[in-house]
N, C-alpha and C positions, 0 to 999 in steps of 0.2 A: 503493502500499500503505498500510496506518498507519505513523503516523510519520514520513513521508517529507518532511514541513513543509509540508503546505498548509496551517497556520494562518498560519505566519511570511509563506508568498506573500501570503497574502491579506493579511496583516498591511503586507506590503511595498509591495503595490499600492496600498494606501488610502494611503499614506507618500507615495511618488510623485505622486500624484493630488492631493493636498492641495498638495504643492509646487507646484505649477500651476495653485492659488489655486481650485481644485474640491473643497468641503463634499462627505464620503464618508460614506455608513451601513453599515458590515457587519451582516454576518447571520451567523450560526452556525446551520446546520441538523443535527444528530445523529438519526441513524435510529433509533437503542435505543427501546424501550416504554419507559423509565422515563420518567413527568410531567417531573421535572427532574433534575442530577447529584446532588444533595443526599447519595442514599442507597447510592454507589456508592464500593467499595472503593477506597481510593486506589492500592492495588499493582494493581490492574487498571487501574485507569482513569487514574490520576495525579490531579494539584489539583484539590480541587473550588473555583471563582473566586465571590467573590459582589457583586454588585453593589450601588449605593445602596439601591435599591430592595427588597434583601433575596434578591433573585433568585438562585437556588446554581445555576449554570452550568457548562458545560466552559471549562477552561483557556486555551482558546486566545481567548475574549471579553478574559481580562487580555493575552493579546500582544495584542491588537486596541486596547484602552486602552493600553500603554504604547508602544507605537511611533505611535499617532494622534494620544495624549496628550487622549483625549478621556472622557467618563463617558457610558458607556452604560444602553440603556433598556429594560424584561422584552423590548421589542416587537424586540430585535436575538440576540434566541434562542431556538431552536424546535426540539421533538423531536418523535418520530412518538407518542411518550403522551400531550405537550402535544393535536399533532389529531386522533386517534384520541377522546381522551377527550372532545373539546369537541362532536364532528360526533354521539357517542355519548350526549351528555347533550342537545345541539337535538333528536336523533331522539327522545329521551324525551318529551319537553317540545313535541313537534309540530312543530317549526320548521322543517322538512319537509313540513308539509301531507300525510300520510299516502303522502307515495311511499317506491318501494323504497330504501332507502339503501346506495350502493354505495361500492365504493373510486374507481373513477372512473365519475361527475364530482366526486362529494361530497369525496373526501377529499386528491384533486389541488385540486380547487379552494377549500379551506379553507386548503391549502398557498400558493394563487397569493393569498388575499385577504392574510394574514398577511405577505406579500414586502410586497405594495402598497402593504397600511397602515401598515407601517415606515417603506416610503421615503417615504411621502407625512408621518407626525406629524413625520420625522426634519427634513425641510424639506432636505433633502440634492440635492443635482446628480447624485450615481452611486451607487448601490448593489452592493455584492460580498455576494453570495450565496455562502458555501461550505457545499459539500454534504459532509458524512463520509465514511467509510469509500472503497471502490475499487470501481472500474466493474467491475460483475458482481455486486456482492452484493444477496441476493435486498432486503435492508431498506432499501436506497434507492431503487429502483425508481419507488416512488410520487413521489417528491422529482425525477429526473431526467424521470420524465413530466411534473413539473407543470410545469418549465425549458420544456418543448419546447414546452407550453401558451402558455407565456410566451410562449415567441419568436414563434410559430406569431401569435399576434393583435400583436407588437409587433418587427416583423421589425424593425428598424432603430435599435432601441433597447434588444436586447441582444445579447447576446455570451457565448462559451463561451470559458474557458480549461482546458485540462487540465494537470493536477502530473503528470507523470510519470516514474519510476525508470528511469535506465539502466544495468544493471550492469555492471561491467569483472570478468568469472570470471578468478579470480587464477592459474587453471592458462592461460587464454587471453591475458592482457593486452590486450583489444581489447573496446570498449566496443558494446554490443550493444544495435540500435534493434527486435530483434522485439517485447519485451513492449511498447513506447510502440505499436507498429501493431498490435497485439491490441485495446490497450486503446481506441483509436478505430477499429476493427470492432466490438466489444461496444456503443461510445457509438454507433455509426451503426446500429446494430441498435434501438437506443431513437428514433432520429430524430433523434438528434443529433448535428452537426457541430463541435468543436472549429476556433476563428479564432485561436484563441494556444495552442503548446505550450508551458510550462515544463519542460525539458528538465531534471531532476536525476540527481545523479550524481557520482563522487567525484572526478572531472577537468571540466576544458571543455568542454564539444562542438565538436569539429571543423567545419570547413566542407562535410566530405566528408560526415558525418552528418546534419546540415543539411538538405544537400538530399535523402539518402536520405529522411528524416523526409517535407521536406515534400512527395514524391513519393509515396511511399507512404500517406500522412494527408491531402492533397488541401487542402494550403495553403499561405501563399506561405512562399519561404525566408525571408524577415525576418521572419517571426511565427513560426518556433522560437528560441526563450529559452533562452540557456546559464545554469543553475543550480547549479555545481560546488558542492561544498565547501568553507565558508569557515572563516577563523580564527574569525568572530564571526557570530551571526546578525544584529547590528549592520550587517553589511556589505553584507548583502540585496540594501535598497532603493538602493544606493548600485552593486554590480553588475547588478541586473536595466535602469538606468541605461546602462548600457554599451553594450547591445543596443537603448539609446532603448524599452523597454517601455512609459513612462508615452503616448512621439508613438505608435506602436502601437495603443494601449486609443483613445488621442483620435480618430485617423483615423480605427479600425475604426467610431468610433460617431458618424462625421461631428461631433465637437466640436473649436474650437479649445483651442490653449495660451492659459488666460489669464493666467500668468506663465510668466518666465522664472528664477524664483528656485532656488537650485539647493541647497536642502534646507543651506544655510550651518550652521546650527546643529549638524545631526543630525551630518556628515559631519567637523564639529569634535570631536563626543562620541567618533564612530565611531573617528577618530586618539588618541584619550586612550586608549582605549579598547586599542590596539594598542602606543601607547607607554608605556603603564605599565609598569613592570619590580619597583618596588619590591614585593615581595610581604607581605601580611598576612594570615597566617593563622587561619583560624577554624575551629573546628569545629563541626558543627551535628550534634545529638545527637537521632537519631528512631526511630520505629521503625517506618516503611512500607517498607520494603524486602527482602520475601520473596519476594522473584520469581526464586527458582531462586539461578542462579549469576550474575544480573546484578543492579545497583542501579539502585533505577528514583528517579532523581535528579526527576523529573517530580513526582512526590507531593510536594514542596516549592519548585516553581519560584518561584514568587511570592517564596518568603525570598530565593533564590538570587540571582535577581535582583536585588533592592533592596537586595541585600549589594554586589552586585556594584556599581550604580551612585552608591552614596556611597563606594564605595572609590575608583571612577574620579573621581569629583571632588575629593579628596582626592591626589589623582597618583599613588594607589596600585594595584597589582591582588593582587584579590582570590584567595585559596587555600583552597582549603574540603576538609576533609577530614570524610567521613562515619562518624558513630559510631553504631553499633547501640544504645540502652542496654539490649537484651535481654543482649549481650556483657558490660554491665557491673552487669547485675543477676546474671549467672551468674558472675562471676571470671574467664571467657576472657579479659580485658581488664582490667590495675588502672585504679582510678579518677586515679592519682598521675598518668598522661600527661594530662590536662588542663595539668598544669604546663608544658608543652610549647609550649601554643599560646597566642596574644594576645586570644583572646577566645571565648566560647562562646554561642551559641544554642541554645534549646531552643524545638522550632516547637509549633505545636500538635497534638490529636491524639484520640482519645476510648479509654476502655476501661482496661484495668487490666494487658495486656501490657507489659512494660517497664518499668514505672513507678518499682520499686525501682530497676531503677539510674540512671533520670533524675535521683532524688530524691538518691542518693549524690552524683551528678557535681554536683547543685546545692550541697551543704553543703561539698562540697570546693572549687569555685571562690567561696562565699560567703567561706569561713574563709581562702582561699590570696589573696582579694582580685584575682581574675581578672574582668576583666570578663564582664559577662551580660546577655542580652537573652532574656526568655522571653515566649513570645507564646501568648494566649489559655493554653491548659492548660499551657502553659510558666509563667505568670504565675501561675497557680492550684497548682502543684507547687512553687513557689518562697515561698508563702503559708504551706503543709501544712509546708516543711521547716525554716521559720522558728519554726513555732506548735513543732515537737517539739523543736530542737537549743535554741533561745532562751528561750522559753517552758516549757520543758520538758514539756511537754501529748503524750508518747511516743506515743500511739496516735491524735491528728489524721490528720483524713482526710480525706477527700471522698465522698460519702453515692453517687457514682458507682461507688465502689467498695466500700464497705463502708456498705451502708444502715443498719445498725446502731451505726455509730460514736458512742464517748463523745465523742466531742469533733468533730464535725463541720464543721472551719473552712471547709469547702465547701461548701456543699448546693445541691439543686437549686432555680431560681429559683421563686417561688411560681405566678406562672401557667401552669408548665412542667408541674407536678404533676399535671394533670390529663390531659393530651395521653401524660403517659405510663402515668398507669393505664387509659389507653382506648386504649393499643396508636398513637398515632396520630405518628409518628415523621418523614416527609415534610416538607419546610417549613414546621416546626414550632417549630421552636428561636428563640430573638433573633436575628434575623437584618434585614441592612442597615445605613446608616448612622444611626448617634444621636451626639447632642452630650455632650462630655464638659465639665467644668468645669475649670480647673486651677489648684491652690496657687499661691503668691508662693514665691518662694526654693525652686524643686525643680530636680530637673534636668530635668525636663519639660518644667516652664515656660519654664526657659533654654533650652530646645533650641527648642522651637514659637516664640518669642517671642511667642505671642499666651495669652489668657485662655481661650478657649473653642476647641476642636475639633472637627471631625465627624470620626469613623470609623465604619470597616465590623466588623460585629460577628457573631458565628457560634458559639454556644452556648447550651447549658442550665444551665449550674450558674454560682455566682455565691461573693464570697466572703460567708459569713453571717455578718449582722448584728451576732450575739449575741457575736461574738469579736473585733469592729475595733478595740473601745479599750481590749482586753489585746494586740491585734498593737501598738497604735500607744505602749502605753505601752511596750512593749518596744522601740523603736526603729525600725520599720518604718514609713514613711511612706505614705500612700493619696496623691499627690497630683493624680489626676486623679479625678472622681467625675461620676456621673448630675446635671443642674439639681435635683434635689430631694435629692443627698445620700444616694441611699440605696444606689448600686450604686457598684462600687467599679470603676474602670475603671484606674487606674495606680498600680503598689504598687513602693515604692523606699527603697534605703535610703540617708541623707544621704551627700552626698560625704565630713565625717567620718571616716566607717563603712567605707566601700568605694567605690574611684574612680565604678565604674557596677555599679548592680546592680539593675536593673529590668525589669518584667514588665509587659504590657498585656490587657486582657480581650478587645479587641479584635484586629484583627488590620493593622499600620501595612502590612504589605507590600502592601495588597491598593492601594492608594494611590500606592503610590512607582512614578515614572517615569525616564526613562534623561536628563530634562534635568531633572526636577526632584525629585532623591533627597528620600527622606523624611526628617526630621528626626532625628526620633529613631535608626534606622539608622544614621544621620552623625555624631551626637555619640557613639554605642555605636561607629562606627568609629574617631573622634579618640583615643579609650580606648586604644583597642585598638591602635594606633600608638604613642602613648604610652609603651605596654608596651615595646611591641617594640624601641623605641629606650632603653630602660633594660635 
């Protein structure tokens, strides 16, 4: 089922195979017809992750990069929309030489071509393909069929791993294996037999149920791997190795262990996660929470993880509080409550809803010297707030909200105007990795320890160049700029005015890794910890 942990399982398999000195290539397959994830609503699908190439993709690719400490390429992501679009365009251009184009073999053939191309281009020893959705979904049948044919042609080179959930109904108190049996039966009807079953559940799997699954699902008992809920997702690779999952995979693929390395650094990180007790209290002011009675933190998963890594690196435990900017806007919550926090983060977003609530919050943290980190829209709003309340431009705004603003301190990028006029939204923003040049004697320069950095972007709007000198004359520093000096990448206040008030036009959270925390998040966390001590 959705959210059961296929992405974390895939990431963890990659991690443990890396520890045996194998180069791994993860591929995410999403069955939806969107060409990429860029146009999806975060409250329905979660975060849109961006690669260096600029491809907007599923948040699982963020998990892959974080766990395996690798930078992925466009070939590591595939959707039904991509596949169908390619096949239809090829047919329109007589690429099939007049043949009748059908789902089988042409769609499935294109899927396998993409998998094989990714494996070849990566130079990896092992590719891990995660098929999204649930067994029995109509949408992913083509991908399972493609996988079946791949196995048929390469019987010793392809294995199937099923991640299945074993519920424990509260009225029974007993773990039930029937849903897993049904899932395997469903897979069998497609001609697919899993060699390994990862049994997700609230509790560890006992031997009796392992045996029951093995007999019912026609696999060896040792190939049933227990995957109980754990304190931290970073314990999952370690937990898998308790059941010797890497050894089972390598044995099934007829490969030898190249190394006995035991994820020493990873284990140390996982221990730090558990041993960090003293909390640093951070408020995240977002607006993508409208999912009924539940909070969808997945909309900001990279921000959450980046903040955690920096906190853990400083020996602290992160305590996050979610604040809906719409509540601050309506007055349901008083902005003065932000004084109770050690720091405040305003992550990225789009559109008008909840913006005045964020602006109220930014004004409060600026005036009360509470550490502030603004990401993308969070930087743009910091500039708007400064223009309104320091420069005295009370009607300062972004043209994203008010196209007729008399003081558009944030305006649409010049090369984006044509895209908007033509209604071309998908994949047309400023996307991917761009260089930023850092100013000397600034917080950003000190945090990075470098003159130039490459960071990932996802935006259409920027600081209006007509207002840059005015804003700088009022005390705000643009400490990071594009190499030609036209795009403002980082805005900050000097330490003499505020301990840490900094915003980035890019998304530093996309480059944060467990073993390599992002320097801006770490600097923010240091100042937040110092505030807590005071």
